C-alpha positions, 0 to 999 in steps of 0.5 A: 817513867817520869811523871809530868808533875815531877817535871813541872816541880823540877822546873819550879825549883830551878826557876827559883834558882834562876830568879835569885841569880837574876836578882843579883844583876843590876837592873839595867843589865837585867833589862838590856836588849841582848837581841835574844828571842824576847830581847832581855833577860827580864823579858825572857823570864816573864815570857816563860811565866806568861806561857804557863799562865796562858796554857793554864787559862786554856786548860781551865777555860779561865781568863786569869792570865795577866797579859801585862807588858814587859815594861810593867814589871819595874823591879824584882818584887813585881817579877816575884809576885808574878812568878808566885801567881803563876806557880799558885795557879799551877799548884792548884790545877795539879792538885785538883786535876784527877789522874784521868784529867791529864788524858782529857782531850782538847782541840786547838789550832797549831802554829802551822794552822792545823786543827789538832787534838792534844791531851792536858798532859801534852800541853803540860809537857809543852809548858815544861819544854818551853821553859827549858828552851828559854832557860837555855837561852838565859844560860847563853846570855848569862855566859856572855856577861861572864856569869855562871848560871845556877845549877839545874841538874835533874833532882833525881840524879 
């Protein structure tokens, strides 16, 4: 059985490959509005980091999410720093949460207005899925500009 920690570790490894590939693009290509979910490759990448940051705030009852605007990220150094900030938060959370902490329940309102109860593990799986969803979007956008996306096969195969 796959453990949520392994899924998140896998996402982090692939995320680094994607940032390295995206860093090779000219900045104007990286920030160009491609009429995608968050418009540009930069914004999609930042959105995935923001989602992780948001859910870590939720799980830890913190307010550390940067909530910066997309245009506040002016270069790859800014993106790298944000990615490292978010990854550091995730590592710290996963290092400190006990195994039974993953089954801790939280109440929230879902996207259709229903009050639901979820576990920490449910939220972390959602974080994993959110990033995979947007990685697919990045793949399609890279193909549109004739760039082969980085390899991302499951590390255990």
